[in-house]
C-alpha positions as CSV (number, residue, x, y, z in Angstrom):
1,M,44.2,92.9,125.5
2,N,47.3,93.8,123.7
3,A,47.1,91.4,120.8
4,V,50.0,92.5,118.5
5,E,53.7,92.9,119.2
6,V,56.0,94.9,116.9
7,L,59.2,92.9,116.3
8,A,60.5,95.2,113.6
9,A,58.7,98.4,112.7
10,G,60.2,99.0,109.3
11,P,61.5,102.4,108.1
12,L,58.1,104.1,108.4
13,T,54.9,102.4,109.5
14,T,52.1,104.5,110.7
15,F,48.5,104.1,111.8
16,Q,46.0,105.5,109.2
17,D,42.3,105.7,108.6
18,L,40.5,108.2,106.3
19,G,42.1,111.2,108.0
20,R,40.9,114.6,109.3
21,P,39.3,116.4,106.4
22,G,37.8,119.8,106.9
23,L,40.2,121.2,109.4
24,A,42.5,123.2,107.1
25,H,41.3,126.4,108.6
26,L,42.9,125.3,111.9
27,G,46.2,124.4,110.1
28,V,45.5,120.7,110.3
29,P,46.3,118.6,107.2
30,P,43.9,115.9,106.1
31,S,46.3,113.1,106.7
32,G,44.8,109.6,106.3
33,A,45.9,106.8,104.0
34,V,47.6,108.1,100.8
35,D,46.2,105.1,98.9
36,A,42.6,105.2,100.3
37,R,41.5,102.7,97.7
38,A,43.9,100.1,99.0
39,L,42.9,100.8,102.6
40,A,39.2,100.3,101.7
41,D,39.9,97.1,99.8
42,G,41.9,95.6,102.7
43,N,39.3,96.5,105.2
44,R,36.5,95.1,103.2
45,L,38.3,91.8,102.9
46,V,38.3,91.4,106.7
47,G,34.7,92.7,107.2
48,N,35.6,96.2,108.5
49,P,34.2,99.6,107.5
50,A,36.3,101.1,104.7
51,G,38.0,103.6,107.0
52,A,38.9,101.3,109.9
53,T,42.3,101.9,111.4
54,A,45.1,100.0,109.7
55,L,48.9,100.1,109.4
56,E,50.4,102.0,106.4
57,A,53.9,100.7,105.7
58,T,56.3,102.6,103.5
59,L,58.9,100.7,101.3
60,V,59.4,97.9,103.8
61,G,56.6,96.5,106.0
62,P,56.8,95.5,109.7
63,R,57.2,92.2,111.4
64,L,54.4,91.5,113.8
65,R,53.7,88.7,116.3
66,F,50.0,88.1,116.9
67,R,49.1,86.9,120.4
68,R,45.7,85.7,119.3
69,D,44.1,84.4,116.1
70,A,43.3,87.2,113.6
71,L,42.0,87.6,110.1
72,V,44.5,89.9,108.3
73,A,44.6,91.5,104.9
74,L,47.5,93.0,103.0
75,A,46.5,95.6,100.4
76,G,48.6,97.8,98.0
77,A,49.3,98.6,94.4
78,E,48.9,95.0,93.4
79,G,45.6,94.4,95.0
80,A,44.6,92.8,98.3
81,R,44.3,89.4,99.9
82,S,43.2,88.1,103.3
83,F,44.4,85.2,105.4
84,L,44.3,83.8,108.9
85,V,47.2,84.4,111.3
86,R,47.2,82.1,114.3
87,A,48.2,83.0,117.9
88,G,51.9,83.0,118.2
89,E,52.6,83.3,114.5
90,V,54.7,86.1,113.0
91,L,53.6,88.2,110.0
92,D,56.6,89.5,108.0
93,V,55.2,92.0,105.5
94,G,58.5,92.5,103.7
95,A,59.2,94.9,100.8
96,C,56.4,96.9,99.3
97,R,56.6,96.1,95.6
98,P,55.2,97.2,93.3
99,G,54.3,100.6,94.7
100,A,55.6,102.4,97.8
101,R,53.0,101.4,100.4
102,V,51.1,98.5,101.7
103,Y,48.3,98.4,104.3
104,V,48.0,95.9,107.1
105,C,44.3,95.5,107.9
106,V,42.9,93.3,110.7
107,A,39.4,92.2,111.4
108,G,38.2,94.5,114.1
109,G,40.7,97.2,113.3
110,F,43.7,98.4,115.4
111,V,42.7,100.1,118.6
112,V,44.3,103.5,118.8
113,Q,43.3,106.7,120.6
114,P,41.8,109.2,118.1
115,V,42.9,112.8,117.9
116,L,40.4,115.3,116.4
117,G,38.3,112.4,115.3
118,S,41.0,110.4,113.5
119,T,43.6,107.8,114.4
120,S,45.9,108.9,111.6
121,T,49.5,109.7,112.2
122,D,50.2,113.1,110.8
123,L,54.0,113.5,110.1
124,L,53.8,117.3,109.6
125,T,52.1,118.4,112.8
126,G,52.7,115.4,115.0
127,L,49.0,114.8,115.6
128,G,47.9,111.2,116.2
129,P,49.9,108.2,117.4
130,P,53.6,108.2,116.7
131,P,55.0,105.9,114.0
132,L,55.5,102.3,115.0
133,R,58.6,101.5,117.0
134,D,60.2,98.1,117.7
135,G,58.7,96.6,120.9
136,D,55.4,98.4,120.6
137,V,52.3,96.4,121.6
138,F,48.7,97.3,120.8
139,A,45.2,95.9,120.7
140,I,42.8,95.0,118.0
141,G,39.0,95.3,118.2
142,P,36.4,92.6,118.2
143,A,36.2,90.9,114.8
144,P,33.0,91.6,112.9
145,A,30.7,88.8,112.1
146,A,31.1,89.4,108.3
147,A,34.8,88.5,108.4
148,S,35.8,85.6,106.1
149,V,39.0,84.1,104.8
150,Q,40.6,83.8,101.3
151,R,38.8,86.5,99.3
152,A,40.9,88.8,97.2
153,F,40.6,92.1,95.2
154,T,42.9,92.7,92.3
155,A,44.2,96.1,91.4
156,T,41.9,97.8,88.9
157,A,43.4,101.3,88.6
158,P,45.1,101.7,85.2
159,A,48.7,102.6,85.0
160,G,49.6,105.7,83.1
161,P,49.7,109.5,83.3
162,L,48.2,111.3,86.3
163,R,45.2,113.5,85.2
164,L,46.0,117.1,86.1
165,L,43.4,119.8,86.4
166,L,45.1,123.1,85.6
167,G,44.9,126.1,87.9
168,P,44.6,128.2,89.9
169,R,48.1,129.6,89.0
170,D,48.9,127.9,85.7
171,D,49.3,131.5,84.3
172,R,52.7,131.4,86.1
173,L,53.9,128.9,83.4
174,T,54.8,130.1,79.9
175,Q,53.3,128.2,77.0
176,A,56.7,126.3,76.7
177,G,56.5,125.5,80.4
178,L,53.0,124.1,80.0
179,E,54.1,121.9,77.1
180,T,57.1,120.7,79.1
181,L,54.8,119.8,82.0
182,F,52.7,117.5,79.9
183,T,55.2,116.1,77.5
184,S,58.1,115.3,79.9
185,P,58.6,112.2,82.0
186,W,59.2,113.1,85.7
187,R,61.3,111.0,88.0
188,V,60.4,110.7,91.7
189,S,63.4,111.9,93.7
190,T,64.5,110.5,97.1
191,A,62.7,113.5,98.7
192,A,59.4,111.7,98.7
193,D,57.2,111.2,101.8
194,R,53.7,111.6,103.1
195,V,54.0,115.4,102.9
196,G,55.0,115.5,99.2
197,V,57.0,114.2,96.3
198,R,59.7,116.2,94.6
199,L,60.0,115.4,90.9
200,D,63.2,115.6,88.8
201,G,63.1,116.6,85.2
202,P,63.5,119.7,83.0
203,R,63.0,123.1,84.5
204,L,59.5,124.5,84.0
205,E,59.7,127.9,82.4
206,T,57.8,130.5,84.4
207,T,56.5,134.0,83.6
208,R,57.8,135.3,86.9
209,S,59.9,134.0,89.8
210,D,58.5,135.8,92.9
211,E,56.5,133.9,95.4
212,L,52.8,134.5,96.1
213,P,51.3,135.4,99.5
214,S,50.4,132.2,101.2
215,E,47.4,130.5,99.7
216,G,45.4,127.4,100.7
217,L,46.7,124.0,99.6
218,V,44.9,120.7,98.9
219,T,46.1,117.1,98.5
220,G,47.3,116.6,94.9
221,A,48.4,120.2,94.4
222,L,51.3,120.6,92.0
223,Q,53.6,123.4,93.2
224,V,56.4,125.0,91.2
225,P,59.2,126.3,93.4
226,P,61.9,128.7,92.1
227,S,63.9,125.6,90.9
228,G,61.2,124.9,88.3
229,R,61.0,121.3,89.4
230,P,57.5,120.5,90.6
231,I,56.4,119.2,94.0
232,L,53.3,117.0,94.2
233,L,51.6,117.4,97.6
234,L,50.3,114.3,99.5
235,N,48.1,113.9,102.6
236,D,50.3,115.5,105.3
237,H,50.9,118.6,103.2
238,P,51.0,122.1,104.8
239,T,47.6,123.8,104.6
240,T,49.1,127.0,103.1
241,G,52.1,127.9,100.9
242,G,53.5,130.5,98.7
243,Y,54.8,128.5,95.7
244,P,52.3,128.8,92.8
245,V,50.0,125.8,92.3
246,V,49.7,125.2,88.6
247,G,47.4,122.2,88.8
248,V,45.8,119.6,91.0
249,V,45.8,115.9,90.4
250,H,42.4,114.4,89.9
251,S,41.1,112.9,93.1
252,D,40.6,109.5,91.5
253,D,44.3,109.4,90.7
254,L,45.5,110.2,94.2
255,P,45.9,106.5,95.1
256,L,48.3,106.2,92.2
257,A,50.2,109.2,93.3
258,G,50.4,107.7,96.8
259,Q,52.1,104.6,95.5
260,L,55.0,106.5,93.8
261,R,58.4,105.4,95.1
262,P,61.9,107.0,94.5
263,G,63.1,106.2,91.0
264,D,59.6,105.8,89.5
265,V,58.8,107.8,86.4
266,V,55.4,109.6,86.1
267,S,53.8,111.9,83.6
268,F,50.8,114.1,83.5
269,R,47.9,114.6,81.1
270,R,45.2,117.3,81.1
């Protein structure tokens, strides 16, 4: 039964689980929730496995009408909370603050056709279900017996610099460029999405300006294009690229990177 109707989709709301890891050799990005910690917290609140299919809303969440009772959790940069939505009621998620993304999890998970083992929407390749549109209707699965109401998780990730592991091409930066990378504040530009985040700040001084032959890329890679302003790659990143990767954000800090919104200021530490 189609249990949820989309009254307003928001600027970008996608289905996400834990993605498609291990397929880069086929040119397939990992995709999946950019804040996997929030996804797991929200799913645990409604009794689901950590990677059950949820909605990932960017900047502004959707308005959803539920056609049957459902236990729902909202999870994001501030933490997570669960509550019961009755049949006929409308859930208006609203603005995602703080952070850029909020996850809508429902007991039983959203029922979406998987592609290559995942229900994640991949904005780069177009794999998976399309982003939500006004008027969409879809189903939710049977609620697990463990589901219960009114539990909450609070955000535990400390704010602060993103930890950066240098390499493999940090030799493309001069010593002054390295110092600038770690001592400068970087502002998130409006060119920020699930593929990557362009950062505004001082130009990083490089030892040479030519591009490399294409090399493999990973989530959290920090590329330095000819402009000298770095690009932080997120889950829908291309699997190869020629801009030098001077460092990679520590995997434990990727949820923080996934919550960066235009105008935010971020810094790095070794």
